[in-house]
Chimera marker file (.cmm) of the C-alpha trace (Angstrom):
<marker_set name="trace">
<marker id="1" x="-10.529" y="0.130" z="8.154" r="1" g="1" b="0" radius="0.5"/>
<marker id="2" x="-11.960" y="-0.366" z="11.515" r="1" g="1" b="0" radius="0.5"/>
<marker id="3" x="-15.546" y="-1.213" z="11.899" r="1" g="1" b="0" radius="0.5"/>
<marker id="4" x="-17.549" y="1.169" z="12.677" r="1" g="1" b="0" radius="0.5"/>
<marker id="5" x="-15.128" y="3.668" z="11.167" r="1" g="1" b="0" radius="0.5"/>
<marker id="6" x="-18.066" y="4.433" z="8.791" r="1" g="1" b="0" radius="0.5"/>
<marker id="7" x="-20.975" y="5.925" z="10.331" r="1" g="1" b="0" radius="0.5"/>
<marker id="8" x="-24.123" y="7.722" z="10.135" r="1" g="1" b="0" radius="0.5"/>
<marker id="9" x="-24.691" y="7.311" z="6.640" r="1" g="1" b="0" radius="0.5"/>
<marker id="10" x="-27.030" y="5.355" z="6.657" r="1" g="1" b="0" radius="0.5"/>
<marker id="11" x="-28.788" y="6.552" z="3.208" r="1" g="1" b="0" radius="0.5"/>
<marker id="12" x="-25.260" y="6.458" z="1.500" r="1" g="1" b="0" radius="0.5"/>
<marker id="13" x="-25.518" y="4.674" z="-1.494" r="1" g="1" b="0" radius="0.5"/>
<marker id="14" x="-22.142" y="5.120" z="-3.383" r="1" g="1" b="0" radius="0.5"/>
<marker id="15" x="-19.272" y="4.947" z="-1.763" r="1" g="1" b="0" radius="0.5"/>
<marker id="16" x="-15.767" y="5.394" z="-3.764" r="1" g="1" b="0" radius="0.5"/>
<marker id="17" x="-12.466" y="4.557" z="-1.259" r="1" g="1" b="0" radius="0.5"/>
<marker id="18" x="-9.565" y="4.092" z="-4.169" r="1" g="1" b="0" radius="0.5"/>
<marker id="19" x="-6.260" y="5.388" z="-3.720" r="1" g="1" b="0" radius="0.5"/>
<marker id="20" x="-6.250" y="6.034" z="-0.078" r="1" g="1" b="0" radius="0.5"/>
<marker id="21" x="-3.430" y="2.921" z="0.542" r="1" g="1" b="0" radius="0.5"/>
<marker id="22" x="-6.427" y="0.305" z="2.712" r="1" g="1" b="0" radius="0.5"/>
<marker id="23" x="-4.879" y="-2.706" z="3.399" r="1" g="1" b="0" radius="0.5"/>
<marker id="24" x="-6.909" y="-3.854" z="5.577" r="1" g="1" b="0" radius="0.5"/>
<marker id="25" x="-10.646" y="-4.035" z="6.425" r="1" g="1" b="0" radius="0.5"/>
<marker id="26" x="-12.110" y="-4.958" z="9.378" r="1" g="1" b="0" radius="0.5"/>
<marker id="27" x="-15.038" y="-7.603" z="9.539" r="1" g="1" b="0" radius="0.5"/>
<marker id="28" x="-18.344" y="-5.402" z="10.087" r="1" g="1" b="0" radius="0.5"/>
<marker id="29" x="-16.522" y="-1.959" z="8.471" r="1" g="1" b="0" radius="0.5"/>
<marker id="30" x="-18.860" y="-1.748" z="6.589" r="1" g="1" b="0" radius="0.5"/>
<marker id="31" x="-22.410" y="-3.349" z="8.086" r="1" g="1" b="0" radius="0.5"/>
<marker id="32" x="-24.119" y="0.227" z="8.791" r="1" g="1" b="0" radius="0.5"/>
<marker id="33" x="-24.175" y="0.935" z="5.505" r="1" g="1" b="0" radius="0.5"/>
<marker id="34" x="-27.475" y="-0.809" z="5.131" r="1" g="1" b="0" radius="0.5"/>
<marker id="35" x="-28.600" y="0.534" z="1.555" r="1" g="1" b="0" radius="0.5"/>
<marker id="36" x="-24.874" y="0.902" z="-0.096" r="1" g="1" b="0" radius="0.5"/>
<marker id="37" x="-24.763" y="-0.213" z="-3.755" r="1" g="1" b="0" radius="0.5"/>
<marker id="38" x="-21.776" y="0.247" z="-5.261" r="1" g="1" b="0" radius="0.5"/>
<marker id="39" x="-18.552" y="0.126" z="-3.347" r="1" g="1" b="0" radius="0.5"/>
<marker id="40" x="-15.071" y="1.360" z="-5.106" r="1" g="1" b="0" radius="0.5"/>
<marker id="41" x="-11.751" y="0.306" z="-3.202" r="1" g="1" b="0" radius="0.5"/>
<marker id="42" x="-9.692" y="0.602" z="-6.547" r="1" g="1" b="0" radius="0.5"/>
<marker id="43" x="-5.778" y="1.234" z="-6.462" r="1" g="1" b="0" radius="0.5"/>
<marker id="44" x="-5.258" y="0.184" z="-2.791" r="1" g="1" b="0" radius="0.5"/>
<marker id="45" x="-3.268" y="-2.551" z="-1.127" r="1" g="1" b="0" radius="0.5"/>
<marker id="46" x="-6.420" y="-5.205" z="-0.206" r="1" g="1" b="0" radius="0.5"/>
<marker id="47" x="-3.917" y="-8.456" z="-0.088" r="1" g="1" b="0" radius="0.5"/>
<marker id="48" x="-7.776" y="-10.340" z="1.312" r="1" g="1" b="0" radius="0.5"/>
<marker id="49" x="-10.728" y="-10.636" z="2.099" r="1" g="1" b="0" radius="0.5"/>
<marker id="50" x="-13.149" y="-11.395" z="4.786" r="1" g="1" b="0" radius="0.5"/>
<marker id="51" x="-17.154" y="-12.503" z="4.231" r="1" g="1" b="0" radius="0.5"/>
<marker id="52" x="-17.484" y="-10.746" z="7.098" r="1" g="1" b="0" radius="0.5"/>
<marker id="53" x="-16.533" y="-6.998" z="6.727" r="1" g="1" b="0" radius="0.5"/>
<marker id="54" x="-20.355" y="-6.922" z="4.964" r="1" g="1" b="0" radius="0.5"/>
<marker id="55" x="-23.220" y="-8.302" z="6.861" r="1" g="1" b="0" radius="0.5"/>
<marker id="56" x="-25.416" y="-10.306" z="4.241" r="1" g="1" b="0" radius="0.5"/>
<marker id="57" x="-27.863" y="-11.480" z="6.622" r="1" g="1" b="0" radius="0.5"/>
<marker id="58" x="-28.584" y="-7.650" z="7.133" r="1" g="1" b="0" radius="0.5"/>
<marker id="59" x="-29.186" y="-6.086" z="4.060" r="1" g="1" b="0" radius="0.5"/>
<marker id="60" x="-28.532" y="-9.694" z="1.448" r="1" g="1" b="0" radius="0.5"/>
<marker id="61" x="-29.393" y="-7.265" z="-1.515" r="1" g="1" b="0" radius="0.5"/>
<marker id="62" x="-28.238" y="-3.650" z="-1.613" r="1" g="1" b="0" radius="0.5"/>
<marker id="63" x="-25.266" y="-3.979" z="-2.818" r="1" g="1" b="0" radius="0.5"/>
<marker id="64" x="-24.641" y="-4.610" z="-6.468" r="1" g="1" b="0" radius="0.5"/>
<marker id="65" x="-21.913" y="-3.097" z="-7.867" r="1" g="1" b="0" radius="0.5"/>
<marker id="66" x="-17.823" y="-3.829" z="-5.861" r="1" g="1" b="0" radius="0.5"/>
<marker id="67" x="-15.173" y="-2.518" z="-7.338" r="1" g="1" b="0" radius="0.5"/>
<marker id="68" x="-11.853" y="-3.561" z="-6.409" r="1" g="1" b="0" radius="0.5"/>
<marker id="69" x="-9.268" y="-2.868" z="-9.011" r="1" g="1" b="0" radius="0.5"/>
<marker id="70" x="-5.516" y="-3.176" z="-8.659" r="1" g="1" b="0" radius="0.5"/>
<marker id="71" x="-4.998" y="-4.256" z="-5.026" r="1" g="1" b="0" radius="0.5"/>
<marker id="72" x="-2.357" y="-7.276" z="-4.418" r="1" g="1" b="0" radius="0.5"/>
<marker id="73" x="-5.107" y="-9.399" z="-3.404" r="1" g="1" b="0" radius="0.5"/>
<marker id="74" x="-4.016" y="-13.370" z="-2.695" r="1" g="1" b="0" radius="0.5"/>
<marker id="75" x="-6.019" y="-15.434" z="-4.597" r="1" g="1" b="0" radius="0.5"/>
<marker id="76" x="-6.648" y="-18.253" z="-2.421" r="1" g="1" b="0" radius="0.5"/>
<marker id="77" x="-10.157" y="-20.426" z="-1.486" r="1" g="1" b="0" radius="0.5"/>
<marker id="78" x="-10.493" y="-17.730" z="1.274" r="1" g="1" b="0" radius="0.5"/>
<marker id="79" x="-12.099" y="-16.063" z="-1.773" r="1" g="1" b="0" radius="0.5"/>
<marker id="80" x="-14.383" y="-18.315" z="-2.907" r="1" g="1" b="0" radius="0.5"/>
<marker id="81" x="-17.518" y="-16.647" z="-0.440" r="1" g="1" b="0" radius="0.5"/>
<marker id="82" x="-17.697" y="-13.963" z="-3.085" r="1" g="1" b="0" radius="0.5"/>
<marker id="83" x="-18.580" y="-16.290" z="-5.924" r="1" g="1" b="0" radius="0.5"/>
<marker id="84" x="-20.688" y="-18.235" z="-3.298" r="1" g="1" b="0" radius="0.5"/>
<marker id="85" x="-22.172" y="-15.106" z="-2.166" r="1" g="1" b="0" radius="0.5"/>
<marker id="86" x="-22.128" y="-12.312" z="-4.468" r="1" g="1" b="0" radius="0.5"/>
<marker id="87" x="-21.203" y="-13.919" z="-7.843" r="1" g="1" b="0" radius="0.5"/>
<marker id="88" x="-25.434" y="-15.026" z="-9.030" r="1" g="1" b="0" radius="0.5"/>
<marker id="89" x="-26.458" y="-11.387" z="-7.925" r="1" g="1" b="0" radius="0.5"/>
<marker id="90" x="-23.987" y="-8.757" z="-8.364" r="1" g="1" b="0" radius="0.5"/>
<marker id="91" x="-21.565" y="-7.304" z="-9.974" r="1" g="1" b="0" radius="0.5"/>
<marker id="92" x="-17.835" y="-7.619" z="-8.629" r="1" g="1" b="0" radius="0.5"/>
<marker id="93" x="-14.487" y="-6.353" z="-10.788" r="1" g="1" b="0" radius="0.5"/>
<marker id="94" x="-11.256" y="-8.232" z="-9.739" r="1" g="1" b="0" radius="0.5"/>
<marker id="95" x="-7.793" y="-6.565" z="-11.676" r="1" g="1" b="0" radius="0.5"/>
<marker id="96" x="-8.963" y="-6.008" z="-14.603" r="1" g="1" b="0" radius="0.5"/>
<marker id="97" x="-11.399" y="-8.568" z="-15.376" r="1" g="1" b="0" radius="0.5"/>
<marker id="98" x="-14.769" y="-10.748" z="-13.638" r="1" g="1" b="0" radius="0.5"/>
<marker id="99" x="-14.386" y="-13.182" z="-10.947" r="1" g="1" b="0" radius="0.5"/>
<link id1="1" id2="2" r="1" g="1" b="0" radius="0.2"/>
<link id1="2" id2="3" r="1" g="1" b="0" radius="0.2"/>
<link id1="3" id2="4" r="1" g="1" b="0" radius="0.2"/>
<link id1="4" id2="5" r="1" g="1" b="0" radius="0.2"/>
<link id1="5" id2="6" r="1" g="1" b="0" radius="0.2"/>
<link id1="6" id2="7" r="1" g="1" b="0" radius="0.2"/>
<link id1="7" id2="8" r="1" g="1" b="0" radius="0.2"/>
<link id1="8" id2="9" r="1" g="1" b="0" radius="0.2"/>
<link id1="9" id2="10" r="1" g="1" b="0" radius="0.2"/>
<link id1="10" id2="11" r="1" g="1" b="0" radius="0.2"/>
<link id1="11" id2="12" r="1" g="1" b="0" radius="0.2"/>
<link id1="12" id2="13" r="1" g="1" b="0" radius="0.2"/>
<link id1="13" id2="14" r="1" g="1" b="0" radius="0.2"/>
<link id1="14" id2="15" r="1" g="1" b="0" radius="0.2"/>
<link id1="15" id2="16" r="1" g="1" b="0" radius="0.2"/>
<link id1="16" id2="17" r="1" g="1" b="0" radius="0.2"/>
<link id1="17" id2="18" r="1" g="1" b="0" radius="0.2"/>
<link id1="18" id2="19" r="1" g="1" b="0" radius="0.2"/>
<link id1="19" id2="20" r="1" g="1" b="0" radius="0.2"/>
<link id1="20" id2="21" r="1" g="1" b="0" radius="0.2"/>
<link id1="21" id2="22" r="1" g="1" b="0" radius="0.2"/>
<link id1="22" id2="23" r="1" g="1" b="0" radius="0.2"/>
<link id1="23" id2="24" r="1" g="1" b="0" radius="0.2"/>
<link id1="24" id2="25" r="1" g="1" b="0" radius="0.2"/>
<link id1="25" id2="26" r="1" g="1" b="0" radius="0.2"/>
<link id1="26" id2="27" r="1" g="1" b="0" radius="0.2"/>
<link id1="27" id2="28" r="1" g="1" b="0" radius="0.2"/>
<link id1="28" id2="29" r="1" g="1" b="0" radius="0.2"/>
<link id1="29" id2="30" r="1" g="1" b="0" radius="0.2"/>
<link id1="30" id2="31" r="1" g="1" b="0" radius="0.2"/>
<link id1="31" id2="32" r="1" g="1" b="0" radius="0.2"/>
<link id1="32" id2="33" r="1" g="1" b="0" radius="0.2"/>
<link id1="33" id2="34" r="1" g="1" b="0" radius="0.2"/>
<link id1="34" id2="35" r="1" g="1" b="0" radius="0.2"/>
<link id1="35" id2="36" r="1" g="1" b="0" radius="0.2"/>
<link id1="36" id2="37" r="1" g="1" b="0" radius="0.2"/>
<link id1="37" id2="38" r="1" g="1" b="0" radius="0.2"/>
<link id1="38" id2="39" r="1" g="1" b="0" radius="0.2"/>
<link id1="39" id2="40" r="1" g="1" b="0" radius="0.2"/>
<link id1="40" id2="41" r="1" g="1" b="0" radius="0.2"/>
<link id1="41" id2="42" r="1" g="1" b="0" radius="0.2"/>
<link id1="42" id2="43" r="1" g="1" b="0" radius="0.2"/>
<link id1="43" id2="44" r="1" g="1" b="0" radius="0.2"/>
<link id1="44" id2="45" r="1" g="1" b="0" radius="0.2"/>
<link id1="45" id2="46" r="1" g="1" b="0" radius="0.2"/>
<link id1="46" id2="47" r="1" g="1" b="0" radius="0.2"/>
<link id1="47" id2="48" r="1" g="1" b="0" radius="0.2"/>
<link id1="48" id2="49" r="1" g="1" b="0" radius="0.2"/>
<link id1="49" id2="50" r="1" g="1" b="0" radius="0.2"/>
<link id1="50" id2="51" r="1" g="1" b="0" radius="0.2"/>
<link id1="51" id2="52" r="1" g="1" b="0" radius="0.2"/>
<link id1="52" id2="53" r="1" g="1" b="0" radius="0.2"/>
<link id1="53" id2="54" r="1" g="1" b="0" radius="0.2"/>
<link id1="54" id2="55" r="1" g="1" b="0" radius="0.2"/>
<link id1="55" id2="56" r="1" g="1" b="0" radius="0.2"/>
<link id1="56" id2="57" r="1" g="1" b="0" radius="0.2"/>
<link id1="57" id2="58" r="1" g="1" b="0" radius="0.2"/>
<link id1="58" id2="59" r="1" g="1" b="0" radius="0.2"/>
<link id1="59" id2="60" r="1" g="1" b="0" radius="0.2"/>
<link id1="60" id2="61" r="1" g="1" b="0" radius="0.2"/>
<link id1="61" id2="62" r="1" g="1" b="0" radius="0.2"/>
<link id1="62" id2="63" r="1" g="1" b="0" radius="0.2"/>
<link id1="63" id2="64" r="1" g="1" b="0" radius="0.2"/>
<link id1="64" id2="65" r="1" g="1" b="0" radius="0.2"/>
<link id1="65" id2="66" r="1" g="1" b="0" radius="0.2"/>
<link id1="66" id2="67" r="1" g="1" b="0" radius="0.2"/>
<link id1="67" id2="68" r="1" g="1" b="0" radius="0.2"/>
<link id1="68" id2="69" r="1" g="1" b="0" radius="0.2"/>
<link id1="69" id2="70" r="1" g="1" b="0" radius="0.2"/>
<link id1="70" id2="71" r="1" g="1" b="0" radius="0.2"/>
<link id1="71" id2="72" r="1" g="1" b="0" radius="0.2"/>
<link id1="72" id2="73" r="1" g="1" b="0" radius="0.2"/>
<link id1="73" id2="74" r="1" g="1" b="0" radius="0.2"/>
<link id1="74" id2="75" r="1" g="1" b="0" radius="0.2"/>
<link id1="75" id2="76" r="1" g="1" b="0" radius="0.2"/>
<link id1="76" id2="77" r="1" g="1" b="0" radius="0.2"/>
<link id1="77" id2="78" r="1" g="1" b="0" radius="0.2"/>
<link id1="78" id2="79" r="1" g="1" b="0" radius="0.2"/>
<link id1="79" id2="80" r="1" g="1" b="0" radius="0.2"/>
<link id1="80" id2="81" r="1" g="1" b="0" radius="0.2"/>
<link id1="81" id2="82" r="1" g="1" b="0" radius="0.2"/>
<link id1="82" id2="83" r="1" g="1" b="0" radius="0.2"/>
<link id1="83" id2="84" r="1" g="1" b="0" radius="0.2"/>
<link id1="84" id2="85" r="1" g="1" b="0" radius="0.2"/>
<link id1="85" id2="86" r="1" g="1" b="0" radius="0.2"/>
<link id1="86" id2="87" r="1" g="1" b="0" radius="0.2"/>
<link id1="87" id2="88" r="1" g="1" b="0" radius="0.2"/>
<link id1="88" id2="89" r="1" g="1" b="0" radius="0.2"/>
<link id1="89" id2="90" r="1" g="1" b="0" radius="0.2"/>
<link id1="90" id2="91" r="1" g="1" b="0" radius="0.2"/>
<link id1="91" id2="92" r="1" g="1" b="0" radius="0.2"/>
<link id1="92" id2="93" r="1" g="1" b="0" radius="0.2"/>
<link id1="93" id2="94" r="1" g="1" b="0" radius="0.2"/>
<link id1="94" id2="95" r="1" g="1" b="0" radius="0.2"/>
<link id1="95" id2="96" r="1" g="1" b="0" radius="0.2"/>
<link id1="96" id2="97" r="1" g="1" b="0" radius="0.2"/>
<link id1="97" id2="98" r="1" g="1" b="0" radius="0.2"/>
<link id1="98" id2="99" r="1" g="1" b="0" radius="0.2"/>
</marker_set>
């Protein structure tokens, strides 16, 4: 998924992108979705998530549910940003549990 591949949907609050064989998300891919509250990326091929996929300085509190079940995510210290940035205020579900 590339930067600005989702444009013109500034009022979108729910986005379900399950089973789309997504294997990477470019930095800034969701930065235009200022009102996004729920994002589902289940059953894709995501192996890593970069902090820059969302511009948190631009809309730090709109996303409340980030659900990424059944992706081959490589757990490492590179995912620490999820806990630091979001764990205290949104629900993040990974695999079949919570971070």
